[in-house]
Backbone of each chain as ProteinMPNN parsed JSONL, in Angstrom:
{"seq_chain_A": "MSTHKIRLFGFLVDSLKNYHLEIPLQTDSDAVLNYLKQTYPQLEGLSYSLAINKKIVHQNHPLNASSELALLPPFAGG", "coords_chain_A": {"N_chain_A": [[61.727, -33.466, -101.078], [64.476, -34.308, -102.416], [66.503, -35.57, -102.018], [68.547, -38.325, -100.419], [69.254, -39.414, -97.647], [71.931, -40.657, -96.258], [72.904, -42.903, -93.699], [75.98, -43.073, -91.677], [77.637, -45.304, -90.109], [80.489, -46.882, -87.893], [83.896, -47.717, -89.069], [83.346, -46.157, -91.131], [82.36, -43.318, -91.001], [84.954, -42.296, -90.031], [86.14, -42.536, -92.716], [84.657, -41.16, -94.678], [84.259, -38.699, -93.139], [82.239, -37.678, -91.57], [78.779, -38.093, -90.505], [76.841, -38.574, -91.904], [75.722, -39.045, -95.258], [74.521, -36.736, -98.03], [72.26, -37.99, -100.844], [71.916, -37.466, -104.705], [68.49, -38.168, -105.188], [67.768, -41.457, -106.381], [66.612, -44.497, -108.046], [66.836, -47.065, -107.443], [68.599, -49.571, -105.039], [71.12, -50.323, -106.056], [71.681, -48.589, -107.781], [72.278, -46.143, -105.879], [74.64, -47.596, -104.766], [75.968, -47.352, -106.951], [76.024, -45.34, -107.42], [77.795, -43.74, -104.82], [80.34, -45.369, -105.499], [81.114, -44.098, -107.374], [81.355, -41.301, -106.745], [82.803, -40.947, -104.333], [85.704, -41.924, -103.273], [87.08, -42.438, -101.44], [85.377, -45.162, -100.147], [86.586, -47.261, -101.759], [88.183, -50.471, -101.999], [87.129, -50.751, -99.415], [84.788, -52.683, -96.838], [81.497, -52.86, -96.951], [77.934, -52.936, -96.299], [75.145, -51.71, -97.557], [71.677, -50.749, -96.139], [68.509, -50.904, -96.341], [65.297, -49.723, -94.749], [66.424, -50.273, -92.675], [66.937, -52.983, -92.784], [69.44, -55.344, -94.313], [70.502, -55.172, -97.687], [70.485, -57.492, -99.942], [69.904, -58.363, -102.684], [69.056, -56.201, -105.66], [66.999, -53.084, -104.706], [63.774, -51.69, -104.749], [63.55, -47.81, -104.35], [61.525, -44.881, -102.433], [61.653, -41.797, -101.846], [61.392, -41.521, -99.159], [62.324, -43.713, -97.696], [64.589, -45.369, -95.913], [67.876, -44.798, -95.514], [70.876, -45.917, -94.524], [74.819, -46.75, -94.318], [76.403, -49.649, -93.688], [79.468, -51.144, -91.881], [81.185, -54.504, -91.497], [79.499, -56.036, -88.63], [79.92, -56.234, -85.253], [79.798, -56.613, -82.228], [79.226, -58.554, -79.637]], "CA_chain_A": [[62.995, -33.8, -100.552], [65.39, -34.548, -103.542], [67.68, -36.12, -101.496], [68.602, -39.214, -99.468], [70.018, -39.283, -96.591], [72.619, -41.938, -95.996], [73.503, -42.371, -92.044], [76.787, -43.712, -91.588], [78.377, -45.861, -88.61], [81.364, -47.599, -87.813], [84.775, -46.679, -89.471], [82.672, -45.224, -92.323], [82.653, -41.944, -90.331], [86.532, -41.908, -90.168], [87.171, -42.656, -94.169], [84.031, -40.121, -95.588], [84.668, -37.726, -92.393], [80.678, -37.106, -91.583], [78.132, -39.132, -90.314], [75.714, -38.528, -92.981], [75.33, -38.256, -96.515], [73.219, -36.389, -99.03], [72.66, -38.037, -102.29], [70.072, -37.39, -104.843], [67.561, -39.012, -105.46], [67.88, -42.813, -106.688], [65.4, -45.267, -108.138], [67.218, -48.065, -106.774], [69.851, -49.624, -104.372], [71.973, -50.318, -107.351], [72.094, -46.771, -108.284], [73.066, -45.675, -105.083], [75.602, -47.722, -104.358], [77.349, -47.337, -108.267], [76.583, -43.548, -107.63], [78.593, -43.511, -104.061], [81.589, -46.198, -105.586], [82.244, -43.118, -108.448], [81.419, -40.125, -105.643], [83.859, -41.633, -103.095], [86.983, -43.347, -103.882], [87.548, -42.971, -100.294], [85.214, -46.454, -100.243], [87.408, -48.268, -102.614], [88.658, -51.335, -100.88], [86.401, -51.272, -97.846], [84.082, -53.684, -96.965], [80.19, -52.154, -95.873], [76.368, -52.955, -97.014], [73.635, -51.041, -97.84], [70.397, -51.116, -95.417], [67.203, -50.076, -96.623], [64.462, -49.298, -93.955], [66.878, -51.493, -91.316], [67.623, -54.37, -93.55], [70.858, -55.267, -95.234], [70.029, -55.362, -99.188], [71.597, -58.483, -100.455], [69.61, -57.66, -104.238], [68.335, -54.843, -106.002], [66.153, -53.06, -103.954], [63.359, -50.427, -104.857], [63.55, -46.876, -103.558], [61.55, -43.805, -102.636], [61.776, -40.753, -101.024], [61.203, -41.799, -97.562], [63.225, -44.76, -97.831], [65.792, -44.679, -95.127], [69.393, -45.636, -95.819], [72.461, -46.419, -93.902], [75.661, -47.25, -94.858], [77.055, -50.275, -92.658], [80.376, -51.283, -91.76], [80.471, -55.937, -90.914], [79.138, -55.919, -87.206], [81.267, -56.429, -84.489], [79.311, -57.252, -81.425], [79.795, -59.463, -78.625]], "C_chain_A": [[63.246, -34.397, -102.144], [66.164, -34.597, -103.337], [67.706, -37.222, -100.886], [69.248, -39.176, -98.768], [70.628, -40.296, -96.091], [73.188, -41.827, -94.292], [74.979, -43.296, -92.352], [77.152, -44.238, -90.576], [80.204, -46.68, -89.047], [83.07, -46.688, -88.434], [84.666, -45.841, -91.026], [82.586, -44.032, -92.286], [83.687, -41.779, -90.294], [86.589, -41.669, -91.496], [86.031, -41.311, -94.192], [83.735, -38.886, -94.595], [83.065, -37.413, -92.26], [79.679, -38.311, -90.903], [76.905, -39.541, -90.863], [75.899, -38.43, -94.154], [74.173, -38.055, -97.051], [73.329, -36.725, -100.523], [71.703, -37.647, -103.058], [69.64, -38.206, -104.768], [68.004, -40.454, -106.386], [66.631, -43.685, -106.812], [65.596, -46.777, -107.325], [68.674, -48.492, -105.799], [70.919, -49.841, -105.101], [72.867, -49.389, -107.377], [72.693, -46.622, -107.675], [74.147, -45.979, -104.933], [76.747, -47.812, -106.155], [77.457, -45.908, -107.935], [77.948, -42.992, -106.354], [80.133, -43.975, -104.225], [82.03, -44.722, -105.925], [82.209, -41.576, -107.539], [82.514, -40.061, -104.851], [84.442, -42.003, -102.703], [87.118, -43.353, -102.679], [86.944, -44.884, -100.02], [85.738, -47.571, -101.128], [87.852, -49.034, -101.367], [87.752, -51.82, -99.422], [85.321, -52.091, -97.977], [82.776, -53.342, -95.886], [78.939, -52.964, -96.935], [75.389, -52.504, -97.058], [72.586, -51.317, -97.094], [69.262, -49.934, -95.925], [65.856, -50.628, -95.643], [64.841, -50.83, -93.093], [66.745, -53.059, -92.085], [68.596, -54.107, -94.353], [70.161, -55.663, -96.588], [71.041, -56.696, -99.594], [71.166, -58.648, -102.224], [68.875, -56.345, -104.454], [66.869, -55.047, -105.288], [65.487, -51.663, -104.173], [63.422, -49.234, -104.073], [62.351, -45.909, -103.713], [62.172, -42.942, -102.098], [61.876, -40.941, -99.838], [61.855, -42.714, -97.028], [64.672, -44.309, -96.736], [66.861, -45.686, -95.305], [70.459, -45.457, -94.923], [73.244, -47.399, -94.277], [76.769, -48.167, -93.544], [78.05, -51.233, -92.72], [80.436, -53.437, -91.027], [80.773, -55.317, -89.285], [80.115, -56.865, -86.307], [81.119, -56.238, -83.285], [79.453, -58.0, -80.795], [81.016, -59.117, -78.174]], "O_chain_A": [[62.359, -34.833, -102.877], [67.028, -33.987, -103.967], [66.536, -37.432, -100.565], [70.326, -38.769, -99.199], [69.927, -41.014, -95.377], [73.759, -40.85, -93.809], [74.977, -44.149, -93.239], [76.981, -43.412, -89.679], [80.783, -46.884, -90.114], [83.336, -45.494, -88.293], [85.475, -45.223, -91.718], [82.69, -43.408, -93.342], [83.806, -40.604, -90.641], [87.084, -40.575, -91.765], [86.518, -40.298, -93.69], [83.012, -38.006, -95.063], [82.709, -36.687, -93.188], [80.091, -39.471, -90.911], [76.144, -40.45, -90.531], [76.458, -37.348, -94.336], [73.121, -38.671, -96.878], [74.072, -36.159, -101.324], [70.612, -37.408, -102.54], [70.183, -39.204, -104.295], [68.81, -40.149, -107.265], [65.746, -43.693, -105.957], [64.714, -47.422, -106.759], [69.684, -47.791, -105.856], [71.918, -49.379, -104.55], [74.073, -49.254, -107.172], [73.871, -46.734, -108.015], [74.984, -45.078, -104.893], [77.895, -48.227, -106.314], [78.495, -45.256, -108.041], [78.825, -42.179, -106.646], [81.052, -43.465, -103.584], [82.876, -44.097, -105.286], [83.118, -40.776, -107.759], [83.137, -39.004, -104.748], [84.214, -42.604, -101.654], [87.377, -44.514, -102.36], [87.762, -45.77, -99.771], [85.248, -48.701, -101.123], [87.927, -48.636, -100.205], [87.759, -52.829, -98.716], [84.844, -52.287, -99.095], [82.778, -53.428, -94.658], [79.121, -53.43, -98.059], [74.515, -53.072, -96.403], [72.304, -52.494, -97.315], [69.206, -48.705, -95.896], [65.439, -51.78, -95.763], [64.205, -51.864, -92.89], [66.388, -54.095, -91.523], [68.771, -53.071, -94.994], [69.25, -56.489, -96.537], [72.266, -56.678, -99.476], [72.044, -59.024, -103.0], [68.277, -55.643, -103.639], [66.067, -55.973, -105.167], [66.112, -50.623, -103.961], [63.348, -49.504, -102.874], [61.909, -45.839, -104.86], [63.339, -43.182, -101.787], [62.785, -40.259, -99.364], [62.046, -42.64, -95.814], [65.439, -43.347, -96.775], [66.825, -46.916, -95.27], [70.738, -44.265, -94.792], [72.891, -48.549, -94.541], [77.58, -47.648, -92.776], [77.841, -52.2, -93.452], [79.687, -53.66, -90.076], [81.658, -54.589, -88.835], [80.795, -57.85, -86.591], [82.089, -55.686, -82.765], [80.2, -58.745, -81.429], [81.58, -59.81, -77.327]]}, "seq_chain_B": "METKPKKTIWVEGPISADKIAKSIAAHQTKKDIGAHSIFLGQVRADTINGQTVAGIEYSAYTEMADEAIAEIREKAFSKFDLTCMHIYHSVGMVKSGEICLFVFTSSTHRKAAIDACDWIVESIKELTPIFGKEWFENEEYTWKVNK", "coords_chain_B": {"N_chain_B": [[45.175, -48.272, -75.699], [46.645, -49.949, -73.602], [50.142, -50.111, -73.348], [53.171, -51.494, -72.613], [56.251, -50.155, -71.475], [59.268, -50.095, -73.364], [61.275, -52.226, -73.548], [64.716, -52.521, -73.727], [67.965, -53.521, -74.985], [70.146, -52.163, -74.502], [72.788, -51.069, -72.831], [74.499, -48.289, -71.071], [77.934, -48.439, -70.959], [79.998, -50.367, -69.069], [78.596, -53.954, -68.367], [77.467, -54.889, -65.246], [78.423, -57.027, -62.67], [76.813, -57.177, -60.832], [74.043, -56.64, -61.514], [74.11, -58.876, -63.221], [73.971, -60.694, -61.155], [71.598, -59.886, -60.569], [69.726, -60.262, -62.351], [69.789, -62.591, -62.226], [68.874, -63.662, -59.863], [65.918, -62.57, -59.781], [65.191, -64.496, -61.252], [64.053, -66.086, -59.132], [61.187, -66.462, -58.494], [60.432, -67.779, -59.986], [59.259, -71.218, -60.674], [58.973, -72.773, -62.846], [61.25, -73.302, -63.816], [64.025, -74.909, -64.703], [66.442, -75.058, -65.852], [69.117, -72.295, -66.174], [70.98, -70.549, -68.797], [73.945, -69.017, -69.022], [75.674, -66.447, -70.598], [78.717, -64.547, -71.108], [79.747, -62.266, -72.877], [82.97, -60.963, -72.783], [85.48, -57.842, -72.95], [88.6, -58.689, -74.824], [92.27, -57.697, -74.353], [93.488, -57.763, -76.903], [96.682, -57.617, -78.224], [97.625, -55.65, -80.929], [99.609, -55.488, -83.631], [101.604, -54.768, -82.143], [100.658, -53.012, -79.798], [98.519, -52.941, -77.391], [95.143, -53.675, -76.351], [92.858, -51.463, -75.155], [90.671, -50.804, -74.284], [87.152, -51.063, -75.683], [84.705, -49.413, -77.467], [81.658, -48.716, -78.195], [79.176, -48.747, -80.596], [76.475, -48.443, -82.283], [73.789, -49.255, -84.914], [71.167, -47.972, -83.414], [68.583, -48.461, -84.017], [67.995, -50.038, -85.947], [69.014, -52.544, -84.728], [67.659, -53.307, -82.382], [65.433, -53.839, -83.925], [66.386, -56.071, -85.06], [67.233, -57.418, -83.171], [64.595, -58.221, -81.679], [63.658, -60.075, -83.92], [65.26, -61.938, -83.702], [64.92, -63.09, -81.061], [61.966, -63.451, -81.137], [62.561, -65.561, -82.419], [63.858, -67.166, -81.764], [61.73, -68.078, -79.524], [60.53, -69.935, -80.359], [61.767, -71.596, -81.788], [63.218, -72.916, -79.913], [62.567, -74.475, -76.404], [61.645, -72.513, -74.215], [61.328, -70.17, -71.118], [61.816, -68.268, -70.226], [63.629, -65.655, -72.068], [66.729, -63.132, -71.558], [68.568, -60.059, -73.066], [71.338, -58.06, -73.275], [73.182, -55.583, -74.437], [76.706, -53.657, -74.484], [76.723, -50.209, -74.825], [78.648, -47.478, -75.758], [82.17, -46.722, -73.915], [83.718, -49.493, -73.327], [86.347, -51.007, -70.576], [88.453, -53.276, -71.007], [88.386, -56.499, -69.863], [86.132, -55.863, -68.337], [82.609, -56.46, -68.634], [81.036, -56.777, -71.988], [78.505, -58.222, -72.744], [75.634, -59.906, -72.327], [73.68, -62.38, -72.372], [70.861, -64.636, -71.328], [69.277, -67.045, -70.523], [66.739, -69.078, -70.225], [64.663, -72.343, -69.087], [62.649, -75.371, -68.69], [64.5, -77.982, -68.832], [67.753, -78.804, -69.264], [68.526, -78.342, -71.839], [67.685, -77.112, -74.119], [67.915, -74.154, -73.05], [70.612, -74.062, -72.889], [71.198, -74.555, -75.284], [70.088, -72.697, -76.952], [70.962, -70.051, -76.042], [72.892, -70.315, -77.107], [72.65, -70.041, -79.999], [71.105, -68.09, -79.926], [73.78, -66.163, -79.098], [75.408, -66.237, -81.654], [73.491, -64.951, -83.318], [73.342, -62.533, -82.598], [76.07, -61.712, -83.151], [76.142, -61.967, -86.024], [73.471, -61.054, -87.07], [73.017, -58.2, -85.575], [73.685, -54.662, -85.841], [76.347, -53.162, -84.616], [79.355, -51.699, -83.619], [82.489, -51.312, -83.123], [85.111, -49.457, -81.476], [88.694, -49.998, -81.164], [90.218, -49.545, -78.664], [93.547, -48.129, -77.938], [95.869, -48.444, -75.541], [97.604, -45.975, -75.679], [95.702, -44.016, -76.862], [96.101, -44.157, -79.342], [93.151, -45.823, -82.505], [91.718, -48.576, -83.768], [89.589, -50.299, -85.764], [86.547, -53.075, -84.335], [86.633, -55.638, -86.016], [84.561, -58.37, -86.472], [85.48, -62.603, -85.686]], "CA_chain_B": [[45.206, -49.628, -75.4], [47.909, -49.681, -72.526], [51.397, -50.795, -74.003], [54.732, -52.117, -71.674], [57.13, -49.738, -71.572], [59.658, -51.267, -74.897], [62.449, -53.381, -73.034], [65.711, -52.124, -73.998], [68.7, -54.42, -74.486], [71.477, -51.483, -74.343], [73.508, -50.765, -70.798], [75.513, -47.025, -70.596], [79.267, -48.861, -69.743], [80.076, -51.902, -68.695], [77.449, -54.843, -67.666], [78.314, -54.872, -63.7], [78.139, -58.196, -61.566], [75.691, -56.771, -59.92], [73.406, -56.52, -62.565], [73.738, -60.255, -63.637], [73.392, -61.613, -60.351], [70.202, -59.125, -59.61], [68.774, -61.067, -63.397], [69.38, -64.545, -61.603], [67.826, -63.742, -58.026], [64.596, -62.382, -59.956], [64.139, -65.993, -61.403], [64.007, -67.409, -58.123], [60.064, -66.987, -58.169], [59.445, -68.818, -61.547], [59.742, -71.995, -60.388], [58.616, -73.961, -63.355], [62.692, -73.035, -64.528], [64.76, -76.252, -64.234], [68.004, -74.835, -65.896], [69.874, -71.437, -66.972], [72.402, -70.615, -68.865], [74.381, -67.825, -69.097], [76.601, -66.219, -71.945], [79.111, -63.487, -70.796], [81.189, -61.312, -73.67], [84.191, -59.892, -71.93], [86.327, -57.164, -73.46], [89.697, -58.966, -74.543], [93.179, -56.775, -74.259], [94.17, -58.128, -77.646], [97.865, -57.235, -78.834], [97.07, -55.735, -82.059], [100.183, -54.674, -84.522], [102.543, -54.655, -81.142], [99.343, -52.021, -79.355], [97.481, -53.254, -76.381], [93.927, -52.901, -76.282], [92.438, -51.087, -73.876], [88.828, -50.906, -73.892], [86.203, -51.148, -76.598], [84.162, -48.051, -77.503], [80.969, -49.702, -78.943], [78.484, -48.005, -81.112], [75.086, -49.534, -82.569], [72.676, -48.298, -85.286], [70.252, -48.798, -82.51], [67.106, -48.664, -84.407], [68.136, -51.769, -86.603], [69.314, -53.017, -83.376], [66.074, -53.265, -82.048], [64.209, -54.838, -84.959], [67.017, -57.264, -85.283], [66.962, -58.453, -81.54], [62.718, -58.667, -81.732], [63.353, -60.79, -84.674], [66.032, -62.894, -82.667], [64.162, -63.303, -80.021], [60.854, -64.52, -81.553], [63.057, -66.857, -83.537], [64.539, -68.152, -80.12], [60.641, -68.492, -78.581], [59.862, -70.415, -81.441], [62.854, -72.567, -82.016], [63.361, -73.888, -78.677], [61.176, -74.454, -75.241], [62.579, -70.863, -73.627], [60.572, -70.039, -70.368], [62.169, -66.67, -70.547], [65.505, -64.686, -72.22], [66.967, -61.57, -71.418], [69.886, -59.905, -73.935], [71.828, -57.003, -72.354], [74.748, -55.287, -74.92], [77.434, -52.26, -74.113], [76.867, -48.96, -75.495], [79.806, -46.968, -75.174], [83.038, -47.191, -73.31], [83.914, -50.533, -72.09], [87.902, -51.494, -70.618], [89.531, -55.017, -70.902], [88.193, -57.49, -68.563], [84.87, -56.144, -68.738], [81.616, -57.499, -69.621], [79.56, -56.07, -73.074], [77.486, -58.769, -73.62], [74.625, -60.869, -71.544], [72.61, -63.228, -72.837], [70.392, -65.411, -70.335], [68.15, -68.468, -71.518], [65.697, -69.93, -68.872], [63.669, -73.33, -69.772], [62.649, -76.566, -68.181], [65.518, -78.992, -69.211], [68.753, -77.224, -69.377], [69.492, -78.689, -73.372], [66.779, -75.975, -74.399], [68.506, -73.561, -72.214], [72.128, -74.119, -73.511], [71.142, -74.648, -77.285], [69.504, -71.395, -77.64], [72.113, -69.403, -75.684], [74.979, -70.546, -77.787], [72.098, -69.612, -80.755], [71.081, -66.37, -80.055], [74.498, -65.577, -79.392], [75.647, -66.451, -82.573], [72.802, -64.465, -84.192], [73.211, -61.617, -82.224], [77.285, -61.398, -83.764], [75.745, -62.189, -87.208], [72.667, -59.922, -87.417], [72.652, -56.769, -85.167], [74.455, -53.55, -86.621], [76.934, -53.105, -83.401], [80.454, -51.57, -83.538], [83.463, -51.612, -82.089], [86.614, -48.655, -81.421], [89.458, -50.733, -80.02], [90.832, -48.012, -78.043], [95.002, -48.503, -77.061], [96.857, -47.498, -74.177], [98.161, -44.74, -76.375], [95.401, -43.197, -77.549], [95.386, -44.088, -80.895], [92.639, -46.786, -82.216], [91.383, -49.721, -84.455], [88.342, -50.554, -85.556], [86.969, -54.427, -84.687], [86.065, -57.007, -86.817], [84.399, -59.984, -85.61], [86.65, -62.949, -86.16]], "C_chain_B": [[46.74, -49.339, -74.563], [49.002, -50.608, -73.383], [52.994, -50.755, -72.886], [55.271, -51.139, -72.345], [58.219, -51.219, -72.587], [61.185, -51.74, -73.858], [64.2, -53.079, -74.118], [66.849, -52.961, -74.128], [70.404, -53.32, -74.286], [71.723, -51.258, -72.959], [74.683, -49.36, -71.251], [77.025, -47.694, -70.142], [79.018, -50.504, -69.934], [78.751, -52.751, -67.756], [78.741, -55.195, -66.283], [77.922, -56.515, -63.554], [77.13, -57.927, -60.923], [74.494, -57.262, -60.879], [72.772, -57.83, -62.732], [73.295, -61.133, -62.136], [71.932, -61.075, -60.068], [69.147, -60.097, -60.343], [68.61, -62.757, -62.564], [68.869, -64.603, -60.227], [66.358, -63.582, -58.631], [64.051, -63.872, -60.794], [63.707, -66.769, -60.111], [62.519, -67.488, -57.622], [59.938, -68.048, -59.575], [60.105, -70.119, -61.249], [59.416, -73.885, -61.165], [60.149, -74.243, -64.003], [63.386, -74.092, -63.969], [66.326, -75.772, -64.678], [67.895, -73.26, -66.659], [71.001, -71.662, -67.573], [72.522, -69.239, -69.59], [75.812, -67.641, -70.668], [77.12, -65.357, -71.823], [79.652, -63.402, -71.866], [82.261, -60.726, -72.756], [85.302, -59.236, -73.331], [87.709, -57.596, -73.34], [90.816, -57.809, -74.742], [93.983, -57.413, -75.378], [95.365, -57.042, -77.689], [97.227, -56.664, -80.653], [98.393, -54.88, -82.952], [101.446, -53.98, -83.123], [101.734, -53.448, -79.617], [98.797, -53.04, -78.709], [96.165, -53.005, -76.299], [93.335, -52.229, -75.146], [90.9, -50.664, -73.274], [88.049, -50.917, -75.636], [85.189, -49.879, -76.554], [82.831, -48.414, -78.663], [79.576, -48.56, -79.178], [77.152, -48.525, -81.948], [73.986, -48.191, -83.923], [71.158, -48.498, -84.402], [68.868, -49.209, -83.012], [66.873, -50.172, -85.842], [68.095, -52.726, -85.849], [68.361, -53.755, -83.383], [65.295, -54.494, -82.509], [65.098, -56.31, -85.092], [66.867, -58.166, -84.101], [65.458, -58.861, -81.306], [62.779, -60.082, -82.535], [64.252, -62.014, -83.961], [65.012, -63.771, -81.78], [62.615, -64.08, -80.202], [61.029, -65.474, -81.7], [63.41, -67.767, -82.589], [63.369, -68.732, -79.332], [60.422, -69.826, -79.255], [60.712, -71.951, -82.092], [63.239, -73.491, -80.587], [62.494, -73.768, -77.601], [61.798, -73.55, -74.544], [61.007, -70.883, -72.284], [60.935, -68.522, -70.57], [63.705, -66.313, -71.419], [65.705, -63.499, -72.008], [68.619, -61.487, -72.594], [69.921, -58.286, -73.447], [72.899, -56.728, -73.467], [75.514, -54.346, -74.082], [77.076, -51.33, -75.119], [78.257, -47.607, -74.923], [80.989, -47.422, -74.747], [82.774, -48.781, -72.265], [85.289, -51.054, -72.018], [87.623, -52.808, -70.874], [89.538, -55.063, -69.953], [86.931, -57.087, -68.294], [83.501, -56.351, -69.379], [80.904, -56.617, -70.455], [78.496, -56.673, -73.687], [77.176, -59.737, -72.311], [73.471, -61.438, -71.895], [71.899, -63.744, -71.468], [68.761, -66.037, -70.917], [67.466, -69.382, -70.139], [64.85, -70.869, -69.788], [64.041, -74.238, -68.562], [63.492, -77.572, -67.925], [66.824, -77.886, -69.85], [69.539, -77.479, -71.321], [68.461, -77.512, -74.12], [67.608, -74.631, -74.117], [69.789, -73.146, -72.758], [72.202, -74.111, -74.612], [70.695, -73.096, -77.714], [70.251, -70.152, -77.046], [72.697, -68.894, -76.549], [74.081, -70.161, -79.335], [71.953, -68.198, -81.122], [72.708, -65.487, -79.931], [75.701, -65.184, -80.397], [74.586, -65.363, -83.517], [72.687, -63.315, -83.877], [74.597, -60.785, -83.115], [76.89, -61.185, -85.347], [75.088, -60.843, -87.618], [72.259, -58.738, -86.653], [74.341, -56.095, -85.546], [75.391, -52.764, -85.02], [78.318, -52.403, -83.767], [81.302, -51.098, -82.752], [84.556, -50.665, -82.263], [87.351, -49.747, -80.828], [90.09, -49.688, -80.151], [92.398, -48.456, -77.672], [95.122, -47.693, -75.956], [97.11, -46.426, -74.449], [97.224, -43.578, -76.985], [94.781, -42.924, -78.606], [94.176, -45.677, -80.829], [92.479, -47.408, -83.477], [90.161, -50.143, -84.672], [88.034, -52.414, -85.587], [86.285, -54.913, -85.492], [85.913, -58.189, -86.202], [84.689, -61.418, -86.394], [85.16, -64.287, -86.117]], "O_chain_B": [[47.677, -48.64, -74.947], [48.694, -51.647, -73.968], [53.629, -49.729, -72.643], [55.044, -50.985, -73.545], [58.125, -52.446, -72.606], [62.081, -50.896, -73.858], [64.439, -53.645, -75.185], [66.957, -53.445, -73.002], [71.506, -53.784, -73.991], [70.864, -51.279, -72.077], [75.737, -49.695, -71.793], [77.343, -47.496, -68.969], [78.326, -51.329, -70.531], [78.145, -52.305, -66.782], [79.932, -55.5, -66.215], [77.164, -57.078, -64.343], [76.565, -58.878, -60.383], [74.145, -58.44, -60.807], [71.586, -58.113, -62.565], [72.453, -62.03, -62.089], [71.148, -61.751, -59.403], [68.182, -60.635, -59.801], [67.731, -63.609, -62.432], [68.506, -65.625, -59.645], [65.503, -64.323, -58.147], [62.884, -64.243, -60.921], [63.13, -67.857, -60.094], [62.247, -68.217, -56.668], [59.176, -68.998, -59.757], [61.306, -70.264, -61.476], [59.466, -75.059, -60.797], [60.317, -75.278, -64.649], [63.37, -74.22, -62.745], [67.292, -76.058, -63.971], [67.006, -72.948, -67.452], [71.857, -72.499, -67.285], [71.768, -68.598, -70.323], [76.478, -68.428, -71.341], [76.426, -64.493, -72.359], [80.229, -64.443, -72.182], [81.927, -59.843, -71.966], [85.743, -59.851, -74.301], [88.33, -57.287, -72.324], [90.359, -56.832, -75.335], [95.144, -57.692, -75.079], [95.21, -55.877, -77.325], [96.492, -57.356, -81.357], [98.268, -53.656, -83.001], [102.003, -52.888, -83.23], [102.379, -53.224, -78.593], [98.551, -54.071, -79.336], [95.966, -51.802, -76.13], [93.517, -52.783, -74.061], [90.362, -50.358, -72.209], [88.747, -50.734, -76.633], [84.946, -49.411, -75.441], [83.056, -48.37, -79.873], [79.089, -47.808, -78.333], [77.459, -49.708, -82.093], [73.67, -47.004, -83.855], [70.211, -49.148, -84.845], [68.17, -50.099, -82.525], [65.964, -50.851, -86.319], [67.368, -53.703, -86.029], [68.131, -54.69, -84.151], [64.805, -55.501, -81.999], [64.574, -57.418, -85.201], [66.482, -59.335, -84.075], [65.237, -59.909, -80.699], [62.193, -61.078, -82.111], [63.656, -63.068, -83.737], [64.528, -64.89, -81.951], [62.227, -65.05, -79.55], [60.274, -66.402, -81.412], [63.256, -68.986, -82.65], [63.59, -69.665, -78.559], [60.121, -70.791, -78.552], [60.28, -72.964, -82.643], [63.486, -74.697, -80.547], [61.583, -72.952, -77.743], [62.866, -74.019, -74.151], [59.938, -71.453, -72.502], [60.158, -67.739, -71.117], [64.753, -66.906, -71.159], [64.809, -62.698, -72.275], [69.43, -62.38, -72.841], [68.973, -57.518, -73.287], [73.683, -57.672, -73.559], [75.072, -54.152, -72.95], [77.133, -51.689, -76.296], [78.493, -47.121, -73.817], [81.183, -48.595, -75.064], [82.155, -49.087, -71.245], [85.724, -51.561, -73.052], [86.491, -53.289, -70.922], [90.119, -54.39, -69.102], [86.284, -58.057, -67.898], [83.372, -56.396, -70.602], [80.199, -55.744, -69.951], [77.77, -56.27, -74.595], [77.997, -60.202, -71.52], [72.36, -60.946, -71.694], [72.37, -63.258, -70.439], [67.72, -65.627, -71.429], [67.963, -70.188, -69.353], [64.396, -70.529, -70.88], [64.991, -74.179, -67.781], [63.365, -78.152, -66.847], [66.866, -76.836, -70.49], [70.559, -77.015, -71.83], [69.139, -77.065, -75.045], [67.964, -74.03, -75.13], [70.014, -71.973, -73.056], [73.222, -73.687, -75.156], [71.032, -72.532, -78.756], [70.085, -69.126, -77.705], [73.006, -67.744, -76.859], [74.953, -69.897, -80.163], [72.362, -67.462, -82.02], [72.883, -64.411, -80.503], [76.58, -64.335, -80.252], [75.114, -64.985, -84.563], [71.974, -62.655, -84.634], [74.466, -59.674, -83.63], [77.363, -60.19, -85.896], [75.61, -59.884, -88.188], [71.202, -58.2, -86.982], [75.478, -56.568, -85.559], [74.856, -51.796, -84.481], [78.402, -52.838, -84.916], [80.987, -50.49, -81.728], [85.171, -50.909, -83.301], [86.767, -50.46, -80.011], [90.46, -49.034, -81.126], [92.354, -49.405, -76.889], [94.627, -46.626, -75.595], [96.923, -45.598, -73.558], [97.646, -42.525, -77.465], [93.831, -42.232, -78.97], [94.1, -46.442, -79.867], [93.073, -46.861, -84.406], [89.523, -50.411, -83.653], [88.691, -53.159, -86.314], [85.14, -54.489, -85.648], [86.73, -58.88, -85.594], [84.274, -61.542, -87.547], [85.346, -65.43, -86.535]]}, "name": "protein", "num_of_chains": 2, "seq": "MSTHKIRLFGFLVDSLKNYHLEIPLQTDSDAVLNYLKQTYPQLEGLSYSLAINKKIVHQNHPLNASSELALLPPFAGGMETKPKKTIWVEGPISADKIAKSIAAHQTKKDIGAHSIFLGQVRADTINGQTVAGIEYSAYTEMADEAIAEIREKAFSKFDLTCMHIYHSVGMVKSGEICLFVFTSSTHRKAAIDACDWIVESIKELTPIFGKEWFENEEYTWKVNK"}
């Protein structure tokens, strides 16, 4: 496993035209966000959060190859 | 070890009035309850840029949402003096005028039931990864954002 799979939801599926992304392994969440910004200009101006192991990341967080990643738009339940 | 089947909050399509009625009826045997509070979220036919919303197609990061709901449930029981609580949310298409969220809290007295219901609804909106595609009558769509 030399990549992270990132699940996509909501409008991010439309913006990135996929239900998931595969990116090279990163050491922490800041590195993931930087990689995404540089690689996917479609994300510019969009509001989204990164979730690691089903928790929204509020500050930099270390990763390993088995971390479960997801990119989430603002929630719209209810 | 025997495990209970895991309760799910997810309802495919709209939540029917029948489901809500049956849920109320199911509590008639619990005679320590003196108050129920119910919140029903209904899909609104909003007008956005001159187009009317015909319905919302809900999707969710269900694995994360289930964990978030379990935490909300646990906190609700520790914060409020509840006898029981139930949460249901739609996935898939819910037409305008139909119910997409059903929160049901019960307690010995009204205040705990009402306060808990309100707190749970706010927590669901804030913490649960649910997304809504608002379909217009002309089959175009936009993505719902909570206010």
